[in-house]
Structures are given as structure tokens and as C-alpha cells.
N, C-alpha and C positions, 0 to 999 in steps of 0.2 A: 252757575252752570246748570243746565237742564239735560235730562237724558235725551238722546236723539229722537226726533219724531218728524212730523210733517213740517216741512220748510216750504212758509208761503213763498217654371221649375226647370226651366232650361237655362243654359248659359246665355243664350241670345236674349231671352226675356229679361234676365237680370241686368245685362248691359243696357238694354233699352230703358229699364227702370232707373238706372243710375243717370242716364241722360235726361230722363223726365224730371229728376230732382234738380238738375241744372236749369231746366226750363222753368221750374217752379221758383227758383231764386230770381230769375229774370222777371217773372210775372209779379212776384212780391215787390220787386223794386219799382214796378210801374204803378202800383196802387197808390192813390193819393194819400199821403201820410196823415193829413188832418182828418180825412173821412174814416180811415182805419182807427185812428186814435179815439175819435168820438164814439165809434161803434163799440170798441172794447171797453171804454169808460162806462158806457151804458150797461154793458154786461156786468161789470164789477158792481154797479149799484143794485142790480137785480139779484145778486147772489148772496145777499146777507139779510138776516131778519132778526128781530128781537121780540121776546114775549115776556110776560110776567114782570112788567115794569123794568125791563132790562136785565132781569136776573138770569135769563137764558138767552144767549146769543149764538147764532149759527151762521157760519160763513163758509161758502164754497169757492174754490179757486182751482186753477189748474194750468196745464201747459199742453199744447198740441205740437208735437215734434215730428219732423220728417227728416230721416237720416239716410245717407247713401254712403256705401263703402266700396272701395276698389283695392284688391290685394292679390298677392300670389298665394298658392296653396302650399302647405295646409293653412287654413284661415287662422289669423293671429288671435291670441288671447281668448276671450269669452265670446267670440263670434263663431256661430255654428252653421256652416253651409258647405256644400261640396263645390260650389262655383267660385268664381273669382270676383264677384261683385254681389252686393246685397242692398236691397231697399227696405228700410225698416220704419214704418209709421208707428207712432205711439201717442195715445191720449192718456194723460194723467189727471185725475180729479182728486182734489184734497178737500176733506170735510173737517172743519174745526168747530167745536162747540164749547162754550164757556157756561158752566152750570154754577152760578153764584161766583164767589171769590176763590173758592178752594178746589173746585173740580174742573178739569179740562179733558176733553176727549177729542181724538183725531183719528182719521182713517185716510188711506190712500188707495184709490181704485184705478186700475190700469187696463187699457185695451191695447194689446200689441202682439207681436209674434213670438213672445216668450220673454221671461225676465231678462235674458240676455239676447241680443239680436240673433235671429235665426231665419231659416226658410220655412218655418212652420206657419200654419194659418193664423190669422188674427183671432185672439181669444180675450175674454174678460177675466180679470183676476183681482183679488183683494190682496194687496201687498203689505199694508200696515194697518194696524188698529190698536189703540191703547187708551187707557184711562189713567190720567195723572191727577195727583192730589197735592196740595200744599197744606200740610197739617196745621201750620201756625199762621196767625194774622201777619206776623212780621215777615213771612216768606223766608227766602234763603235756603230752603230745604224742600225737595220734592221727591215723590215716590210714584212709580208708574208700573203698570202691568199690562201685558199684551204682546203684540208682535211689532218690533221696531228696530231701527238701526243700532249697531253696536256703539258703546261708549269708548271703545278702544281706538286710539289714533285721533287724527284731526281732519281727515279728508271727508268723513261721512257727513258732517253738517253742511258741506258745500258741494255735495256730489250731484245735485240736481242740474238739469240742463241749463237753467238760467244762471246759476251761480258758478258753475264749473267753467273755468277758462278753456277747457279742452272738451273733446267729444268722448274720448275713451278714458278709462280709469288709469291711475298710476300702476306701474308694473307689479308691486306687491299685492294689488287687489284683483289682478286678472291673469298673471303668468301661471300657467298650469305646470305643476310638478309631476314627478313620477309616482306619487302616492295616490292610491285608489281608496275611496271610502266604502266600496262595496265588497272588498276582499282584503284579507291581511297578507302582507308580504311574508313569504316563507324563507327567502334566502337573498343574499346580496345580488346574486346573478339575476334573480327575478326582478328586483327593484331596478337594476340597470336596464333590463329589457323593457319594463313598463315606462321608464323615462326615455327610452329609445337612445341609449348610449351603448354602443354606437348607433347611428341613425338607422331607421328602417329602410330597407331597400326600396320599398314602394311608399311614396308619400301618402297614398290613400290609406294605408294602414295607420299612420299617425292620426289622420283626420277621423277615422272611425272610432279611435280610442279616446278622443277628446272628452266625450261625455263621462268617462270613467275617472278622469284625473281631477285633482283639486289644487287650488292655489293656496297661498298663505292665508289670505282673507278673500272670501267670495263677495266682492263688491261691498255694499254697505252692511251685509250680513243681517237681514231682517228676521232673525230667529226669534222664537217665542220665549218669553220669560218675564223677569221683573228687574227694575233698576231703581237705584236711589242716587240722588245728586244734591250737592250743596256748595255754598261758597262762604268762605270765611276770610274777609279782607281780600288779599291778593291771591288766595289759594282756592282753586276749584278741585272738587273731589267728586268722582262718580264711580259706582260699582254696579255690576249686573250679574245675574244668574240667568243663563240661557239653556235651552233644551239641546243645543248642538254646538259644535266647535266653530271657530271663525272660518275654518276651511270648508265647512259643510255646504252642499249645494242647495238651491232653493227648494228642491223636492222634499226636504226633511224639515224645513223651518216650522211647519205646522205640527209636526209629530211631537208628542209629549214623551219624555223618557220613562222607562219602567221604574226607575228609582231616582230619588233626588241626587244621589251621588253620581249618577250618569251624566249630570249636567255639566256645563262649562261656566267657570267663574272668571270674570274679567273686571278690569277697572282702569281708571286713568286719574293721575294727579297732575294738575296744571298750576303754573305760576305765572302771574301777569305783573311784572315789575313796573310797567307803565302802559300807556295807551298803544305804543308801537309794538311791543314784544309780547309773545306768548310761548311758554315752554311747557312741554308735557312729557310724562312718563307713563307708559301703559304696560299691562301684563294680562295674560289670559292663559288658562289651562283647562283641558278637558279631553275626553275621548273623541277621536276623530272618525272612528268606524261607525257605520250605520248598525242598527240592531240586527238587521238581516245578515250582517257579516260575522256574527258570533260563531257560526259553524265553521268558519275558515281560519280561526285563530290557532296558534300553535298549541299542542297538547300541554296541559298543565297551566295554561293562561286563560284570561278572560278578556272580553272586549275593553274593559276599563283599564287594562294594562297598556293598551295602545293609545297613548296620550299625545296631544299636541300642546307644546309650550311656546308661547309667543311673548317676546319682550320688545317694546318699541319706545322710540324717542322722537318727539316732533318739536319743531320750531316754526314760528311764523313771525313775520315782520311787515309792517305797513308804514310807509313814509311818503307823504304827498301822493304822487300818482303811481308809486311803486307798491307792489305786494309780492312777498316772497314766502314760500312754504317749503318745508322739508320734513321728511319722515325716514326713519331707518328702523328696520325690523330684523330680529333674529328669531327664527322659528326652528323648533326641534320636533320631529316626529319620532316618538319612541317605538321601536320595533323589537319585541322580545325575541331573543335568539339571534338577532342580526346586529343590533346596536342602535345608535342614534343617527338619524338622517337629518342633518342641519342644513339650513339655507339662509342666506343673508341677502336682504333686498332693501332698496331705498330709492329715493328720488329727491331732486331739488327742482323747484319750478318758480318762475318769476313772471309777473304780468305788469305791463306798463300801459296806462290809459293815456292816450294822446289828447283826449277831450271827452265830452259827454257821450260820444257815439263809438269811436274807434279805439280798440285796444289790441295788444299783441302779447302773446305768451310763449314761453319756451320751457321745456322740461327735459331734464336728463335723468334717465332711469338706469339702474344697475341691479343685477341679481347673480349671485354665485352659490356654489354648493360645496360641502365638505367631501372628502374622499372616503370611500368604503372599500373593503376587499372586493376584487373583481372576479373571484372564483378561480383565478389562474395563478395565484401566488403574488399578484401585484395589487395595486389600488387604482381606483378611478373615481372621479367626481360623479355623484349620482344624478346630476342634472347638467344642463347646458348653460354655461356662463353666458350672460346676455347683457348687451348694451342697447339702449333705445333712446333716440332723441326725437322729441315731439315739438313741432312748431304749429301755432294756432292763432291766426288773426281772427278777430270777430268785429261785427258791426251791428250796433243797435239802431235800427231805423226809427224806433219810437220807444216809449215806456213799456210797450207790449210785444214788440217784435225784435227778433235778433237773428242774424246770420253768422254762421261760424264755419271755418275751414280748418282742417288739421291734416298735416302730413308728417308721417313717422318714418324714420330710418332706423333699422334694427340690424345688429350683428349678433349672431348666435353660434357659438362654437359647436363643432361636430353635428351641425344640421345639414340636411340634404341641400339646402340653399342657405349658406352662411349669411348672406346679405339679402334683406327684403325691405320692401317699402309698402306703406299703407296710406291711402288718401281717403279722407272722410269729409262729408259736407253735412251740415245740420241747419235746418230752419226751425225756429221756435217761436210760437205765439203764446203769450202768457195772458191769462184772464183771471 
């Protein structure tokens, strides 16, 4: 096992943008497949080079993605917009370099509207960069330093647009809780207010606070740090030290902590009894507040006392044309003077490939919350219990192009709109 790394303004305008994506799908279907295949094959050949008798090898690759979303307000998960639809273009470029037999470097550069889809202007960003070494000739053990995806869980190695059967992430990686990382909770009543339990009277209020709230895991969690990984027979082991917790948002992934003890420690132990099965157990612990939130903590405490503990279990299975994945997480946000805010989240998804081109996937997601005092002598769950069902057919027109559709049905207790639906389209070109 290796640490994760590179894996080769108006409402009317937004509606028209979503329609434009539909037109792009139709246009893509009309391009002669053989011509497109030959063109992209030629690009592949031009994006690699070798020097020093093959001792240094550099390869560039990437994906060009065009996504469109249609939903009710407030926008779901890690989608950030005030409208009911969103068009999100993204260019991802991966750079891989082998420096002899023991050194490997990679980077991921993106041009898009934000790490998570939003209505912001398109900008260029460096998402991942790391240097990995294999200390021994026999391999089996690696160490890497830089900014890269977490080793916790099993979704991160397949989160890219080409490998992910869906367009959006599973619920544990994108469902926003009532915890903020910019300020400390001072009372149970405040936590219930931040989680909008009961719901806000104005939906716009929930939308405006989305940028303050955090999930259990923020997507692939490209935080900065170091990781070690190895394999011994059927056992995989990986451990990491990162500068921020799994719930931290992308704005702090580059920040280095003031002290080593402020970092987050995580790891995963995996067991592969055979080619079909893979079992994993993960854990992570670290402070979830930003350094700037130090002034908001309860008197007599410090930021390090506000810690996030995550325990996870994952299973995957592959048999003929079937693939099945499942993860379950238990997360605890420690709040001095208030207690523990616990949330339980997981999903199970299955994908069936009908042939070399067409496949269909379904995913069932669930998240619940424990009860805390409500300030009136009773108790209330500090978040909204959520069910979500995702359906996603996909069609690979060639080895380089893929079309994907996703429709999601969601039920959320105590929400302004308990039932909601989201439709997403995605066209991906891989080079």
C-alpha cells in the first residue's frame, strides 16, 4: 500500500449554462470516435519524456471535466451557490516524475471555480505536491512528505472523476455538520443554532452559513504533512501526520501548525484475504479549530482541547462485473464545557458493468447524530438525520472520454424542505 497521491450570476444564466452542458453531451456523441481516440493517443505520447538513460522519467496526464448541477435551495453538500443550478468546468493536470528507483514526485494542478463547485470565477490552484521515497531495494515500504490525500478510509484512492462511479462524494465526505472551525461552541443551545435545529426560518440564512460549517471528512483532505506505508503479506499499514484535522476546509491545508502537537495523527490497517475482498480499519485524532479560533475558546481551555476523533471501517468486494464498497464512520467533536458531539455516517455502493462501455451504480447514504441538552430541560439531536440515495449510469465512449449522469433523492429531518432532489451531469476527457 502507498500513501494517497496522484491517480493517473444570475439564475437565468445558470439555467442556460446547465442546458449548454446538455448540448455538449450531444455534441460529444457526434464526434467520430476513431478521430477523437487517435487525437488523444497522440497527446499521450507527447506528454512523457526520459533523460539520463532513463534514470529520470517525467509523465504529464490529466482530465478535462464539465459538470452541471440542478437542485433546490439551500444547495446540497459542498456545492456553494445561491442559485438552483451550477455549471462547473475543471481542468486537472497531473505531473509524475521518477528519479531513479527510489524517488518519486507528483503534483496536481487545477483550474476551476474552487476546490468545491461554486459560482466563483475560474482560478488556477496547486492541490497536491509530494516527494515519495522507497528506502530499500526490495520495496514494500514508502515514506512521503508534502500535500496529499488522507490515508484514512478507502474512498480517496478512487475519488477522481474517471474512477469514481458517481459525480458527488459519499455523505461522510460532504455532509456539513453544525461544527464551525472558525469559532468554538460555547453552549448546547449555540450548537443547535449553528446546526439549524430547529431549521432556520429563512433558507437563505442556512446558505450563507455553509462556508462556516465542516463535514466529518472534507473530501479527500489534501492537508500538508508526512505519511509512511507498507505491506506485509496480506496486511497493509499506513500512518500520517497532517497539519489539520480531517474536517478542515481547503483554506487551511497549506498552513503549518505552530507546534507539532497541534497536528492530526491518522492511519489505516487493511487486510486482503484474497483478490476479491479488502477490509480496513481507520482512525484519526487532532484539533479541529483553526489557529485564529484560539480567542473564542472557553476560559481555562486551549484550542488543542477541541479535538476531532474519527473511527472508520471499510469493506470492498469485486466479482466479475460487480464492485461493492462500503464505509462507516463514527466522529466525535469534543467541546469543553458542553460535552461530546457525536455523529455516525456511512454508505454502501455497488457498480455493475454491462460491458466495456456502459455501467450503472447505486449508493445508499445515512448520517445520524447523538442527543445533547437543548437548554430547555430536554434533549435534541445536534444535527439532522439524513438518508440519501444516489443513482448513476455512465457511458465510456472511448478509452479517453466518459459521460456520467447522477440523480440523488434525499430525506433530511427537521429541514425546511425534508425531501430534495439533485441532478448532475458530467463529461470527462482523459489525456
